[in-house]
N, C-alpha and C positions, 0 to 999 in steps of 0.2 A: 385553236387556229388563229385567233386574233393576235396572241402573243407572238407567233411565228411571223405573221405578217408585219407586226410592229418592228421586230428585230430585223427583218429583211429590209424594210423601209429606212430604218436608222442606218443599217450597213451601207445602203445605196447612197444615201445623202453624204455620208463621210467619205465614201469611195469617190464620189463626184468632186468633192472640194479638197481632196487630199493634196493635190499638186500645188494649190495656192494657199493652203491653210496657214503656213508659217508667214507667208507674205502678208496675208490679211491681218494677222494678229500682231505683226512686228511693232507697230506704234505702241500698242498696250503693253507688250513684253518690255519694251525699252523704258516706258514711263513707270510702270508699276509692278506688273506681274512677276518679273524676274527677281525683283527684291522680296516679294512675298514668298516665292518658291525657295528661297534660301533657307527658310525655316526647316525644310525637310532634312538638311545636312545634320542637324542636331536632334531633329524630332524622330527620324527612323532609328529604331533601336532593336536589338536582339540579333539572333543568328539569321533568321530568314524573314524576308518582307515581301509583300505583294503590292504592286501598283496596279490599279484597275483604271483602264482607259489611257494607257500610255501615249496614244496618239502618234505623233511624229517624233516623240521623244524629248519633249521640252524640259522634262524633269531630270533627264540623264545627268546633266552637269551638277546636280545637287544630290546625287546618291552618295551616301557615306561608303568608303572603301572597305569597311570591315563587315559589311552585311551582304549576305546572298540575296539577290533580288530577282523575283520572277515578275514579269510585266506582261499584261494582257491587253488586247484590244479587239473590238468587233470588226474593224475594218481592215482588210488585207493590204489595201494601198496605204493607209496610214502606218501600219506596221512596216511595210517596205521601207518607208522613209526613216522610221526608227532604226531599222537594221542597218541601213547605211551609216547612220551616225554612230551606232555602236562599233561598227567595223573601223571607223576612224579614231576610236578612243581606246583607252586601256581597260575599259569596263568588261566585266563578264556578267552578262545579263541573260536570262532565260526568257526570250520573247515568244509569246504563244498567242494565236488567235482563239479567242474565247468570248462568250457572252457573260457579262457580269451577273446576269440573273440566273446562270446555270453553271457555276464554277466546277471544273473537273479536278478538285482537290479534296483530300480527306478532311474531316473535321479537325480543327485546332492545328492547322499546318503552319501558321504564320504568327510571328511576334508582333509585327506592325502591319497593318493594312491601310493603304493610302490612296488618294486620288485628288486631282485638281481639275476643277470645272468639268466634272464628268456627269454628276447625278442630275444635271439639267437635261441630259440627253438619253439616259437609260429609260426604256419605254415604261417599266414599272420600277420606279426608284426604291419603293419600300422592299420589293422582292430582292433587288440588287443588294440593298443594305443588309437585309437578313442573310443573304449569302455570305457577305463579308464578315458578318458576325459569326457564322457557322465555321468559317475557316480560320478565325482569329483564335489564338489561345486564350484560355480564361484570364490569364494575367497580362495578355497583350493590349493593344489599343488601336484606335482608328484615328487617322489624321485626314481632315479634308480642307481644301481651299475651294470654296464654292460661292457662286453668285445665286441670288434668290429674289423672290418678290418682296419689295419694300413695304414696311408697315403703313407708311403714310397713305392715307386713303386716296388722294388724287393721283400720286405716283403709282400706287398699286393698280388703280384702274387703267392708267396709261399703259402699264406693262401688260395687263390682261388684254387690252385692245391690240397691242403691237405683237403679242406672242404668236398668233397663227402665221404672220408674215416671216417672223424671225426663224420659226421652226422650219418653214419651207425652205428658206434661204440658207440657213446655217445648221439645222438639225438640233438646235438647243432651245429649251423652254426657258423663258426669262421670268416666268411667274410661278415657279415651283416653291412650295413651302417646305424647304429642306429641313429646317430644324424640326418641324413636326414629323416628317418622314423619318428622320433618324430615331426620334423617340418611338415612333410607331414600329419601327424595326427592332426594338428591344435594347438599344444602346443607352448608356447613361452618359449624358454630356457632362464633361468637366470644364471645358473652355468653349466659349462662343464669343469670340472677340471681333468686333467690328473693324474692318480694314478700310472700307470705303462706304461711308454711311452705314446703313444696316443691309446694304445690297451685297457687299462681298464680306465674307466671314472666314476667319481661321477657326476650325473647330477640332476639338480633341474629345474623344469618347472612349469608354471602356465597355466590354460586353456585359 
């Protein structure tokens, strides 16, 4: 029951802010995020790929043209905005409403699974990461662009104190220990590169 309640709460939060989501994050996109997202163009490989938490479609511009991509999100209002962007592009993307913790795909369906700034908001991140591992092919890989709790003791404490307010406003947890969660879900981390201090990282992992 708690899992269902958490999923509904997360969906409501992102439905509520969908109309202004791109506007709120525009400064960060222009300053840094868009540059980091460009790594997806060369990082996504294989015939089939899955994006978890497509949101309003901020990664669409960086999809490689030779890969079939399925993209999911929990929020129908975020997906509606992504669909409008797809309609204005030449992309062929299968957009579906779905919970990252309960993926409706067979085992070993995708060569690459990827997400950007998503596992801060999945109610049970380890469960979601395990689902990604289940649908990833044995020779496939995981790509993540994520923010997380800093190791610095003072900064870490500040993130802990601010987290409840940020979650209520934005739906995102700023104090997740995402590296630990990835390992707990069974992935083998091959790359964990600091992009902004140790708060934002580019991560590559294999099942």
